[in-house]
SEDRENRO-392831 format. One line per 2 residues: number of its first residue (from 0); their letters; for each residue x, y, z of N, C-alpha, C, CB. Coordinates in Angstrom, 1 decimal, padded with zeros to 4 digits. Glycine has a CB too. Layout:
N
NUM = A = X Y Z X Y Z X Y Z X Y Z ~ ...
END
This chain:
230
0 = MI = 041.9 115.1 081.6 041.8 113.9 082.4 043.2 113.4 082.7 041.0 112.7 081.7 ~ 043.5 113.1 084.0 044.8 112.6 084.4 044.9 111.1 084.1 045.1 112.9 085.9
2 = DA = 046.0 110.7 083.5 046.2 109.3 083.2 047.0 108.7 084.4 046.9 109.0 081.9 ~ 046.3 108.1 085.4 047.0 107.6 086.6 048.0 106.6 086.3 046.0 107.1 087.5
4 = RQ = 047.9 105.8 085.2 048.8 104.8 084.9 050.2 105.3 084.5 048.3 103.9 083.8 ~ 050.2 106.5 084.0 051.5 107.1 083.6 052.2 107.9 084.6 051.3 107.9 082.3
6 = LP = 051.5 108.4 085.6 052.0 109.4 086.6 053.3 108.9 087.2 051.0 109.7 087.6 ~ 053.4 107.7 087.8 054.6 107.4 088.5 055.9 107.4 087.6 054.5 106.0 089.1
8 = LQ = 055.7 107.4 086.3 056.8 107.3 085.4 057.3 108.7 085.0 056.5 106.6 084.1 ~ 056.6 109.8 085.4 056.9 111.1 085.0 057.9 111.8 085.9 055.6 111.9 084.9
10 = FD = 058.2 111.2 087.0 059.1 111.9 088.0 060.2 111.0 088.4 058.2 112.3 089.2 ~ 061.3 111.7 088.7 062.5 111.0 089.3 062.1 110.8 090.8 063.8 111.9 089.2
12 = QR = 062.6 109.7 091.3 062.3 109.3 092.7 063.6 109.2 093.5 061.5 108.0 092.8 ~ 063.7 109.8 094.6 064.9 109.8 095.5 064.5 109.1 096.8 065.4 111.2 095.8
14 = PA = 065.4 108.2 097.2 065.2 107.5 098.5 065.4 108.4 099.6 066.1 106.3 098.6 ~ 064.5 108.3 100.6 064.6 109.0 101.9 064.7 108.0 103.0 063.5 110.1 102.1
16 = LE = 064.7 108.5 104.2 064.6 107.6 105.4 063.3 106.8 105.4 064.8 108.4 106.7 ~ 063.4 105.6 106.1 062.2 104.8 106.2 061.6 104.4 104.9 061.2 105.5 107.1
18 = AA = 062.5 104.3 103.8 062.1 103.8 102.5 061.1 104.6 101.8 061.6 102.4 102.7 ~ 060.9 105.9 102.3 060.0 106.7 101.6 060.6 107.2 100.3 059.6 108.0 102.5
20 = DF = 059.8 107.8 099.4 060.2 108.3 098.1 060.0 109.8 098.1 059.6 107.6 096.9 ~ 061.0 110.5 097.5 060.8 111.9 097.2 060.7 112.1 095.7 062.0 112.8 097.8
22 = LV = 059.5 112.6 095.3 059.3 112.8 093.8 059.8 114.1 093.4 057.8 112.6 093.5 ~ 060.6 114.1 092.3 061.3 115.4 091.9 060.5 115.9 090.7 062.7 115.1 091.5
24 = TP = 060.0 117.2 090.8 059.2 117.8 089.8 059.7 119.3 089.7 057.7 117.8 090.1 ~ 059.2 120.0 088.7 059.6 121.4 088.6 059.4 122.2 089.9 058.9 122.1 087.5
26 = VN = 058.4 121.8 090.7 058.2 122.5 092.0 059.4 122.5 092.9 057.0 121.8 092.7 ~ 060.1 121.4 092.9 061.2 121.2 093.9 062.5 120.9 093.3 060.9 120.2 094.9
28 = AA = 062.6 120.9 091.9 063.8 120.5 091.3 065.1 121.3 091.6 063.6 120.6 089.8 ~ 064.9 122.6 091.8 066.0 123.5 092.2 066.6 123.1 093.5 065.6 125.0 092.1
30 = AV = 065.7 122.9 094.5 066.1 122.5 095.8 066.8 121.1 095.8 064.9 122.4 096.8 ~ 066.3 120.2 095.0 066.9 118.9 094.9 068.3 119.0 094.3 066.0 117.9 094.1
32 = AW = 068.4 119.9 093.3 069.8 120.1 092.7 070.8 120.6 093.7 069.6 121.1 091.6 ~ 070.4 121.4 094.7 071.3 121.9 095.7 071.7 120.7 096.6 070.6 123.0 096.5
34 = ID = 070.7 119.8 097.0 071.1 118.7 097.8 072.0 117.8 097.0 069.8 117.9 098.2 ~ 071.8 117.6 095.8 072.7 116.7 094.9 074.1 117.3 094.9 072.1 116.6 093.5
36 = RW = 074.1 118.6 094.9 075.4 119.3 094.8 076.3 119.2 096.1 075.2 120.8 094.5 ~ 075.7 118.9 097.2 076.4 118.8 098.5 077.5 117.7 098.3 075.4 118.4 099.6
38 = PD = 078.7 117.9 098.9 079.1 119.0 099.8 079.7 120.2 099.0 080.1 118.5 100.8 ~ 079.5 120.2 097.7 080.1 121.3 097.0 079.2 122.6 097.0 080.4 120.9 095.5
40 = WP = 078.9 123.1 098.2 078.2 124.3 098.3 079.1 125.5 098.4 077.3 124.3 099.5 ~ 078.7 126.7 097.9 079.6 127.8 097.9 079.8 128.4 099.3 079.1 128.9 097.1
42 = GP = 079.0 127.9 100.3 079.2 128.4 101.7 078.6 127.3 102.6 078.5 129.7 101.9 ~ 078.6 127.6 103.9 078.1 126.6 104.8 076.6 126.4 105.0 078.7 126.9 106.2
44 = LL = 075.9 127.4 104.4 074.4 127.5 104.7 073.6 127.4 103.4 074.1 128.7 105.4 ~ 072.5 126.5 103.5 071.5 126.5 102.5 070.2 126.6 103.2 071.6 125.2 101.6
46 = TV = 069.3 127.5 102.7 068.0 127.6 103.3 067.0 127.1 102.2 067.6 129.1 103.7 ~ 066.1 126.2 102.6 065.0 125.7 101.7 063.7 126.3 102.3 065.0 124.1 101.6
48 = WG = 063.0 127.1 101.6 061.9 127.7 102.2 060.6 127.5 101.3 062.1 129.2 102.4 ~ 059.5 127.6 102.0 058.2 127.5 101.3 057.1 127.2 102.3 058.3 126.3 100.2
50 = PE = 055.9 127.1 101.8 054.7 126.9 102.7 054.7 125.6 103.4 053.4 127.1 101.9 ~ 053.9 125.5 104.4 053.7 124.2 105.1 053.2 123.2 104.1 052.8 124.4 106.3
52 = GA = 053.7 122.0 104.2 053.2 120.9 103.3 053.8 120.8 102.0 051.7 121.1 103.1 ~ 054.9 121.7 101.7 055.5 121.7 100.4 056.6 120.6 100.3 056.1 123.0 100.2
54 = GK = 056.9 119.9 101.4 057.9 118.8 101.3 059.3 119.2 101.8 058.0 118.4 099.9 ~ 059.4 120.3 102.6 060.7 120.8 103.1 061.3 119.7 104.0 060.6 122.1 103.7
56 = TH = 060.4 119.3 105.0 060.9 118.3 105.9 061.3 117.0 105.3 059.8 118.0 107.0 ~ 060.6 116.6 104.3 060.9 115.4 103.5 062.3 115.5 102.8 059.8 115.0 102.5
58 = LA = 062.5 116.7 102.2 063.8 116.9 101.6 064.9 117.0 102.6 063.7 118.2 100.7 ~ 064.6 117.5 103.8 065.6 117.5 104.8 066.1 116.1 105.2 065.1 118.3 106.0
60 = QV = 065.1 115.2 105.2 065.4 113.8 105.5 066.3 113.2 104.4 064.1 113.0 105.7 ~ 066.0 113.6 103.2 066.9 113.1 102.1 068.3 113.6 102.3 066.4 113.6 100.7
62 = FL = 068.5 114.9 102.7 069.8 115.5 103.0 070.5 114.7 104.1 069.6 116.9 103.3 ~ 069.7 114.5 105.2 070.3 113.8 106.3 070.8 112.4 105.9 069.3 113.6 107.5
64 = AK = 070.0 111.7 105.1 070.5 110.4 104.7 071.7 110.5 103.8 069.3 109.7 103.9 ~ 071.8 111.5 102.9 072.9 111.6 102.0 074.2 112.1 102.7 072.5 112.6 101.0
66 = SG = 074.0 113.0 103.7 075.2 113.6 104.3 075.6 112.9 105.6 074.9 115.0 104.6 ~ 074.7 112.0 106.2 075.0 111.5 107.5 074.9 112.5 108.6 076.4 110.9 107.5
68 = GR = 074.1 113.5 108.3 074.0 114.7 109.2 073.0 114.4 110.4 073.5 115.9 108.5 ~ 072.8 115.4 111.2 071.9 115.3 112.4 071.0 116.5 112.5 072.8 115.1 113.6
70 = ML = 069.9 116.3 113.1 069.0 117.4 113.4 069.6 118.3 114.5 067.6 116.9 113.8 ~ 069.4 119.6 114.4 070.0 120.5 115.4 068.9 121.0 116.3 070.7 121.7 114.7
72 = DP = 069.1 120.9 117.6 068.2 121.4 118.6 068.5 122.9 118.7 068.4 120.7 120.0 ~ 067.5 123.8 118.4 067.8 125.2 118.5 068.2 125.7 119.9 066.5 126.0 118.2
74 = AA = 067.9 124.9 120.9 068.3 125.2 122.3 069.7 124.7 122.6 067.3 124.7 123.3 ~ 070.3 124.0 121.7 071.6 123.4 122.0 072.6 123.7 120.8 071.5 121.9 122.2
76 = LS = 072.8 124.9 120.5 073.7 125.3 119.4 075.1 124.9 119.7 073.6 126.8 119.1 ~ 075.5 124.8 121.0 076.8 124.4 121.3 077.2 123.0 120.8 077.0 124.4 122.8
78 = EA = 076.1 122.1 120.6 076.4 120.8 120.1 076.9 120.9 118.7 075.1 120.0 120.1 ~ 076.4 121.7 117.9 076.8 121.9 116.5 078.2 122.6 116.5 075.8 122.7 115.7
80 = LS = 078.4 123.5 117.4 079.7 124.2 117.4 080.8 123.3 117.8 079.7 125.4 118.4 ~ 080.5 122.3 118.6 081.5 121.3 119.1 081.8 120.3 118.0 081.1 120.6 120.3
82 = DA = 081.0 120.2 117.0 081.2 119.3 115.8 080.9 120.1 114.5 080.3 118.0 115.9 ~ 081.6 121.1 114.3 081.3 122.1 113.3 081.7 121.6 111.9 081.9 123.4 113.5
84 = SA = 082.4 120.4 111.8 082.7 119.9 110.5 081.7 119.0 110.0 084.1 119.2 110.6 ~ 080.6 118.8 110.8 079.5 117.9 110.4 078.4 118.6 109.6 078.9 117.2 111.6
86 = SW = 077.4 117.9 109.2 076.3 118.5 108.5 075.1 118.5 109.5 075.9 117.7 107.2 ~ 074.3 119.5 109.4 073.2 119.7 110.4 072.0 120.2 109.6 073.6 120.7 111.5
88 = VL = 070.8 119.9 110.2 069.5 120.4 109.7 068.8 121.2 110.8 068.6 119.3 109.2 ~ 068.4 122.4 110.5 067.7 123.2 111.5 066.3 123.5 110.9 068.4 124.5 111.8
90 = DA = 065.3 123.1 111.6 063.9 123.3 111.2 063.4 124.7 111.7 063.0 122.2 111.7 ~ 062.6 125.3 110.9 062.0 126.6 111.3 063.1 127.6 111.7 061.0 126.5 112.5
92 = GE = 064.0 127.9 110.7 065.2 128.7 111.0 064.9 130.1 111.4 066.1 128.7 109.9 ~ 063.8 130.7 110.8 063.5 132.1 111.1 063.2 132.3 112.6 062.3 132.5 110.3
94 = AL = 062.7 131.2 113.3 062.4 131.3 114.7 063.7 131.5 115.5 061.6 130.1 115.2 ~ 064.7 130.7 115.1 066.0 130.8 115.8 066.6 132.1 115.5 066.9 129.7 115.4
96 = AA = 066.5 132.6 114.3 067.1 133.9 114.0 066.5 135.0 114.8 066.9 134.2 112.5 ~ 065.2 134.9 115.1 064.5 135.9 115.9 064.9 135.8 117.3 063.0 135.9 115.7
98 = KD = 065.2 134.6 117.8 065.4 134.4 119.2 066.8 134.5 119.6 064.9 133.0 119.6 ~ 067.7 134.0 118.8 069.2 134.0 119.1 070.0 134.4 117.9 069.5 132.6 119.6
100 = EA = 070.0 135.6 117.6 070.8 136.1 116.4 072.3 135.9 116.6 070.5 137.6 116.2 ~ 072.8 136.1 117.8 074.2 136.0 118.1 074.6 134.5 118.0 074.6 136.5 119.5
102 = GL = 073.8 133.6 118.5 074.0 132.2 118.4 074.1 131.7 117.0 073.0 131.4 119.2 ~ 073.2 132.1 116.1 073.2 131.7 114.7 074.4 132.3 114.0 071.9 132.1 114.1
104 = FH = 074.7 133.5 114.3 075.9 134.1 113.7 077.2 133.4 114.1 076.0 135.6 114.2 ~ 077.4 133.0 115.3 078.6 132.2 115.7 078.5 130.8 115.1 078.6 132.1 117.2
106 = LF = 077.3 130.2 115.0 077.2 128.9 114.3 077.7 129.0 112.9 075.8 128.4 114.4 ~ 077.2 130.0 112.2 077.6 130.2 110.8 079.1 130.3 110.6 076.9 131.5 110.2
108 = NG = 079.7 131.1 111.5 081.2 131.3 111.4 081.9 130.0 111.7 081.6 132.4 112.3 ~ 081.4 129.3 112.7 082.0 128.0 113.1 082.0 127.0 112.1 081.4 127.5 114.4
110 = LK = 080.8 126.8 111.4 080.7 125.9 110.3 081.6 126.3 109.1 079.2 125.8 109.9 ~ 081.6 127.5 108.8 082.5 128.0 107.7 083.9 127.7 108.0 082.3 129.5 107.5
112 = AA = 084.4 127.9 109.2 085.8 127.7 109.5 086.1 126.2 109.5 086.1 128.3 110.9 ~ 085.2 125.3 110.0 085.5 123.9 110.1 085.1 123.1 108.9 084.8 123.4 111.3
114 = GG = 084.4 123.7 107.9 083.9 123.0 106.7 082.6 122.3 106.9 085.0 122.0 106.3 ~ 081.9 122.6 107.9 080.6 122.0 108.1 079.5 122.6 107.2 080.2 122.0 109.5
116 = HL = 078.3 122.1 107.3 077.2 122.6 106.5 075.9 122.6 107.4 077.0 121.8 105.3 ~ 075.0 123.5 107.1 073.7 123.7 107.8 072.6 123.9 106.7 073.7 124.8 108.8
118 = LI = 071.7 122.9 106.7 070.5 123.1 105.9 069.3 123.6 106.8 070.1 121.7 105.2 ~ 068.8 124.8 106.5 067.7 125.4 107.3 066.4 125.2 106.4 068.0 126.8 107.6
120 = TA = 065.3 124.8 107.1 064.0 124.9 106.5 063.3 126.1 107.1 063.2 123.6 106.7 ~ 062.5 126.7 106.3 061.8 127.9 106.8 060.6 128.2 105.9 062.7 129.2 106.8
122 = RT = 059.7 129.1 106.4 058.5 129.5 105.7 058.8 130.6 104.7 057.4 129.9 106.7 ~ 059.8 131.4 105.1 060.1 132.6 104.3 061.6 132.7 104.0 059.7 133.9 105.0
124 = PP = 062.0 133.4 102.9 063.4 133.5 102.6 064.2 134.3 103.6 063.6 134.1 101.2 ~ 065.5 134.0 103.9 066.3 134.6 104.9 066.3 136.1 104.7 067.7 134.1 104.9
126 = AR = 066.3 136.6 103.5 066.4 138.1 103.3 065.2 138.8 103.9 066.4 138.3 101.8 ~ 064.1 138.1 104.2 062.9 138.7 104.8 062.8 138.5 106.3 061.7 138.2 104.1
128 = WP = 063.8 137.8 106.9 063.7 137.6 108.3 064.0 138.9 109.1 064.7 136.5 108.8 ~ 063.3 139.2 110.2 063.6 140.4 110.9 064.8 140.4 111.7 062.4 140.8 111.7
130 = VG = 066.0 140.4 111.1 067.3 140.2 111.8 067.8 141.6 112.0 068.3 139.4 111.0 ~ 068.2 141.9 113.3 068.7 143.2 113.6 070.3 143.2 113.6 068.3 143.6 115.0
132 = LP = 070.9 142.1 113.8 072.4 142.0 113.8 072.9 142.2 112.4 072.9 140.7 114.4 ~ 073.5 143.2 112.0 074.0 143.5 110.6 074.8 142.4 110.1 074.7 144.8 110.5
134 = DL = 075.8 141.9 110.8 076.7 140.8 110.3 075.9 139.5 110.0 077.8 140.5 111.3 ~ 074.9 139.2 110.8 074.1 138.0 110.5 073.3 138.2 109.3 073.3 137.6 111.8
136 = AS = 072.6 139.4 109.2 071.8 139.7 108.1 072.6 139.6 106.8 071.2 141.1 108.2 ~ 073.8 140.1 106.8 074.7 140.1 105.6 075.0 138.6 105.2 076.0 140.8 105.9
138 = RL = 075.3 137.8 106.2 075.6 136.4 105.9 074.4 135.6 105.4 076.2 135.7 107.1 ~ 073.3 135.9 106.0 072.0 135.2 105.5 071.7 135.6 104.1 070.9 135.5 106.4
140 = KG = 071.8 136.9 103.8 071.5 137.4 102.4 072.5 136.9 101.4 071.4 138.9 102.4 ~ 073.7 136.6 101.8 074.7 136.2 100.9 074.8 134.7 100.8 076.1 136.6 101.4
142 = SA = 073.9 133.9 101.5 073.9 132.5 101.4 072.9 132.0 100.5 073.7 131.9 102.8 ~ 073.0 130.7 100.0 072.1 130.1 099.1 070.7 129.9 099.7 072.7 128.8 098.6
144 = AV = 069.7 130.2 099.0 068.3 130.0 099.4 067.5 129.6 098.2 067.7 131.3 100.1 ~ 066.6 128.6 098.4 065.9 128.1 097.3 064.5 127.8 097.8 066.5 126.8 096.7
146 = EI = 063.5 128.1 096.9 062.1 127.9 097.3 061.5 126.6 096.8 061.3 129.1 096.7 ~ 060.7 126.0 097.6 059.8 124.9 097.2 058.4 125.4 097.3 060.0 123.6 098.1
148 = TA = 057.6 125.4 096.2 056.3 125.9 096.3 055.3 124.7 096.7 055.8 126.4 094.9 ~ 054.1 125.0 097.0 053.1 124.0 097.3 053.0 123.0 096.1 051.7 124.6 097.6
150 = PD = 052.7 121.8 096.3 052.6 120.8 095.2 051.6 121.3 094.1 052.2 119.4 095.7 ~ 051.9 121.1 092.9 051.0 121.4 091.8 050.1 120.2 091.5 051.7 121.8 090.5
152 = DA = 049.2 120.3 090.6 048.3 119.2 090.3 049.0 117.9 089.9 047.3 119.6 089.2 ~ 050.0 118.0 089.1 050.7 116.8 088.6 051.4 116.1 089.7 051.7 117.2 087.5
154 = LL = 052.0 116.9 090.6 052.7 116.3 091.8 051.7 115.6 092.7 053.6 117.3 092.5 ~ 050.6 116.3 093.0 049.6 115.8 093.9 049.1 114.4 093.4 048.5 116.7 094.1
156 = AA = 048.8 114.4 092.1 048.3 113.2 091.4 049.3 112.1 091.5 047.9 113.5 090.0 ~ 050.6 112.4 091.3 051.6 111.4 091.4 051.8 110.9 092.8 053.0 111.9 090.9
158 = LI = 051.6 111.8 093.8 051.7 111.3 095.2 050.6 110.4 095.6 051.7 112.6 096.1 ~ 049.4 110.7 095.1 048.2 109.9 095.4 048.4 108.5 094.8 046.9 110.5 094.8
160 = VK = 048.8 108.4 093.5 049.1 107.2 092.9 050.1 106.4 093.6 049.5 107.3 091.4 ~ 051.2 107.0 094.0 052.3 106.4 094.7 051.8 105.8 096.1 053.4 107.4 095.0
162 = HF = 051.1 106.6 096.8 050.6 106.1 098.2 049.7 104.9 098.0 050.0 107.2 099.0 ~ 048.8 104.9 097.0 047.9 103.8 096.8 048.8 102.6 096.3 046.8 104.1 095.8
164 = SD = 049.7 102.8 095.5 050.6 101.8 095.0 051.4 101.1 096.1 051.6 102.3 093.9 ~ 051.8 101.9 097.1 052.5 101.4 098.3 051.6 100.4 099.0 053.0 102.5 099.2
166 = RQ = 050.3 100.6 098.9 049.3 099.8 099.6 048.8 098.7 098.7 048.2 100.6 100.1 ~ 049.5 098.5 097.6 049.1 097.4 096.6 047.7 097.7 096.1 049.2 096.1 097.3
168 = VR = 047.4 098.9 095.9 046.1 099.3 095.4 046.2 100.1 094.1 045.3 100.1 096.4 ~ 045.4 099.8 093.1 045.4 100.6 091.9 044.1 101.4 091.8 045.6 099.7 090.7
170 = VD = 044.3 102.7 091.5 043.1 103.5 091.4 042.9 104.1 090.0 043.2 104.7 092.5 ~ 041.6 104.3 089.6 041.4 104.8 088.3 041.7 106.3 088.2 039.9 104.6 088.0
172 = AE = 041.9 106.8 087.0 042.3 108.2 086.8 041.2 109.1 087.3 042.6 108.4 085.3 ~ 039.9 108.7 087.2 038.9 109.6 087.6 038.9 109.8 089.1 037.5 109.1 087.2
174 = VV = 039.3 108.8 089.9 039.5 108.9 091.3 040.6 109.9 091.6 039.7 107.6 092.0 ~ 041.7 109.8 091.0 042.8 110.7 091.2 042.4 112.1 090.9 044.0 110.3 090.3
176 = SY = 041.8 112.4 089.7 041.3 113.7 089.3 040.4 114.3 090.4 040.6 113.6 088.0 ~ 039.4 113.5 090.8 038.5 113.9 091.8 039.2 114.4 093.1 037.4 112.8 092.1
178 = LV = 040.1 113.6 093.6 040.9 114.0 094.8 041.7 115.2 094.6 041.8 112.8 095.2 ~ 042.4 115.3 093.5 043.3 116.5 093.3 042.5 117.8 093.3 044.0 116.3 091.9
180 = AR = 041.3 117.7 092.8 040.4 118.9 092.8 039.9 119.4 094.1 039.3 118.7 091.8 ~ 040.0 118.5 095.1 039.3 118.7 096.4 040.2 118.6 097.6 038.1 117.8 096.5
182 = MD = 041.3 118.1 097.5 042.2 117.9 098.7 043.0 119.1 099.1 043.1 116.7 098.4 ~ 043.5 119.1 100.3 044.5 120.1 100.7 045.7 119.8 099.9 044.8 120.0 102.3
184 = RS = 046.4 120.9 099.6 047.5 120.8 098.7 048.8 120.7 099.5 047.6 122.1 097.8 ~ 049.0 119.4 100.0 050.2 119.1 100.7 050.6 117.7 100.6 050.0 119.5 102.2
186 = FR = 051.9 117.4 100.9 052.4 116.0 100.9 051.7 115.2 101.9 053.9 116.0 101.1 ~ 051.5 115.7 103.1 050.8 115.0 104.2 049.4 114.7 103.8 050.9 115.8 105.5
188 = AA = 048.7 115.6 103.2 047.3 115.3 102.8 047.2 114.1 101.9 046.6 116.5 102.2 ~ 048.1 114.0 100.9 048.1 112.9 100.0 048.2 111.5 100.7 049.2 113.0 098.9
190 = AD = 049.2 111.5 101.6 049.4 110.3 102.4 048.2 109.9 103.3 050.7 110.4 103.3 ~ 047.7 110.9 104.0 046.6 110.7 104.9 045.3 110.3 104.2 046.3 112.0 105.7
192 = LA = 045.1 110.9 103.0 043.9 110.5 102.2 043.9 109.1 101.7 043.7 111.5 101.1 ~ 045.1 108.7 101.2 045.3 107.4 100.7 045.0 106.3 101.8 046.7 107.2 100.1
194 = QA = 045.5 106.6 103.0 045.3 105.7 104.1 043.8 105.6 104.5 046.1 106.2 105.3 ~ 043.2 106.8 104.6 041.8 106.8 105.0 040.9 106.1 104.0 041.3 108.3 105.2
196 = ID = 041.1 106.4 102.7 040.3 105.8 101.6 040.5 104.3 101.6 040.6 106.4 100.3 ~ 041.8 103.8 101.7 042.1 102.4 101.6 041.4 101.7 102.8 043.6 102.2 101.7
198 = QA = 041.5 102.3 104.0 040.8 101.7 105.2 039.3 101.6 105.0 041.2 102.4 106.4 ~ 038.7 102.6 104.5 037.3 102.7 104.3 036.9 101.6 103.3 036.8 104.0 103.8
200 = AL = 037.6 101.4 102.2 037.3 100.4 101.2 037.4 099.0 101.7 038.3 100.6 100.0 ~ 038.4 098.8 102.6 038.6 097.5 103.2 037.5 097.2 104.1 040.0 097.4 103.9
202 = AA = 037.1 098.2 104.9 036.1 098.0 105.9 034.7 097.7 105.3 036.0 099.2 106.9 ~ 034.5 098.4 104.2 033.2 098.2 103.5 033.2 097.1 102.4 032.7 099.5 102.9
204 = KR = 034.4 096.6 102.2 034.6 095.6 101.1 034.1 096.1 099.8 033.9 094.3 101.5 ~ 034.5 097.4 099.5 034.1 098.0 098.2 035.4 098.4 097.4 033.3 099.3 098.5
206 = RI = 035.2 098.6 096.1 036.2 099.1 095.3 036.4 100.6 095.6 035.9 098.9 093.8 ~ 037.6 101.1 095.3 037.8 102.6 095.5 037.3 103.3 094.2 039.3 102.9 095.7
208 = TV = 036.2 103.9 094.4 035.5 104.7 093.3 035.2 106.1 093.8 034.2 104.0 092.9 ~ 034.8 106.9 092.9 034.5 108.3 093.2 033.4 108.4 094.3 034.0 109.1 092.0
210 = PL = 032.3 107.6 094.2 031.3 107.7 095.3 031.9 107.3 096.7 030.2 106.7 095.0 ~ 032.8 106.3 096.7 033.4 106.0 098.0 034.3 107.1 098.5 034.2 104.7 097.9
212 = VR = 035.1 107.7 097.6 036.0 108.8 097.9 035.2 110.0 098.4 036.9 109.2 096.7 ~ 034.1 110.2 097.8 033.2 111.4 098.2 032.7 111.1 099.7 032.0 111.5 097.3
214 = EV = 032.3 109.9 100.0 031.9 109.6 101.3 033.0 109.8 102.4 031.4 108.2 101.4 ~ 034.2 109.4 102.0 035.4 109.5 102.9 035.7 111.0 103.1 036.6 108.8 102.4
216 = LR = 035.7 111.8 102.1 036.0 113.2 102.2 034.9 113.9 103.1 036.0 113.9 100.8 ~ 033.6 113.6 102.9 032.6 114.1 103.7 032.8 113.8 105.2 031.2 113.7 103.2
218 = GL = 033.2 112.5 105.4 033.4 112.1 106.8 034.5 112.8 107.4 033.7 110.6 106.8 ~ 035.6 113.0 106.7 036.8 113.8 107.2 036.4 115.2 107.5 037.9 113.7 106.2
220 = ES = 035.6 115.8 106.6 035.1 117.2 106.8 034.3 117.3 108.1 034.4 117.7 105.6 ~ 033.4 116.3 108.3 032.5 116.4 109.5 033.4 116.3 110.8 031.5 115.3 109.4
222 = VE = 034.4 115.5 110.7 035.3 115.4 111.9 036.0 116.7 112.1 036.3 114.3 111.7 ~ 036.5 117.3 111.1 037.2 118.6 111.2 036.3 119.7 111.8 037.9 119.0 109.9
224 = DS = 035.0 119.6 111.4 034.1 120.7 111.8 033.5 120.4 113.2 033.0 120.7 110.8 ~ 033.7 119.3 113.8 033.2 119.0 115.1 033.8 119.9 116.1 033.3 117.5 115.5
226 = PG = 033.1 120.2 117.2 033.7 121.2 118.2 035.0 120.7 118.8 032.7 121.4 119.3 ~ 035.1 119.4 119.0 036.3 118.9 119.7 037.6 119.0 118.9 036.2 117.5 120.0
228 = TR = 037.5 119.3 117.6 038.7 119.4 116.7 039.0 120.9 116.3 038.5 118.6 115.5 ~ 038.3 121.8 116.8 038.5 123.2 116.5 039.5 123.8 117.4 037.2 124.0 116.6
END
């Protein structure tokens, strides 16, 4: 049984943009350590990779807040080259590597020469990207890369408790356990479920209990299964 009262105390919390919190657990601790280490990176590039919903985008926001960096438009690499001493974040880096190998290669060299940094988020590690340019492949393989896995049960439970707490709502441990066993394993799912359940409880003027949560989950499943959402 998960003790919901203790969960928020088990994790370090890092501020991100818009007053959100990033919970640090064994799932993402290595990636967080690299962000904490900035700007003392061994090279200009760090790739944070993992499945959708693992929190890569959230961690990128933490990095932007810490470094004062900017999001990089893959179609406007010249912007980063003109300010190569700054910090940048590139989402879905493997797509750019496949589309513009030469551009990414020149960006890497420009950042290295000017002392800038680039945080790339991706689904797969750079060593597995289908890069044909040997010099780019060499630089990618020689750069730091760290994995964030999908949230484990403990992190999902903590996220659920946190999102309800943000809404000034306290939920029982059995509710948390019930959700963790049935929800999509992602940061976004935890936030969306807390919102949907809280709204349902307010509309029905009911406490948040397992029966109420069961009804909300069934309602969400029926919406997802309807023809208009396929």
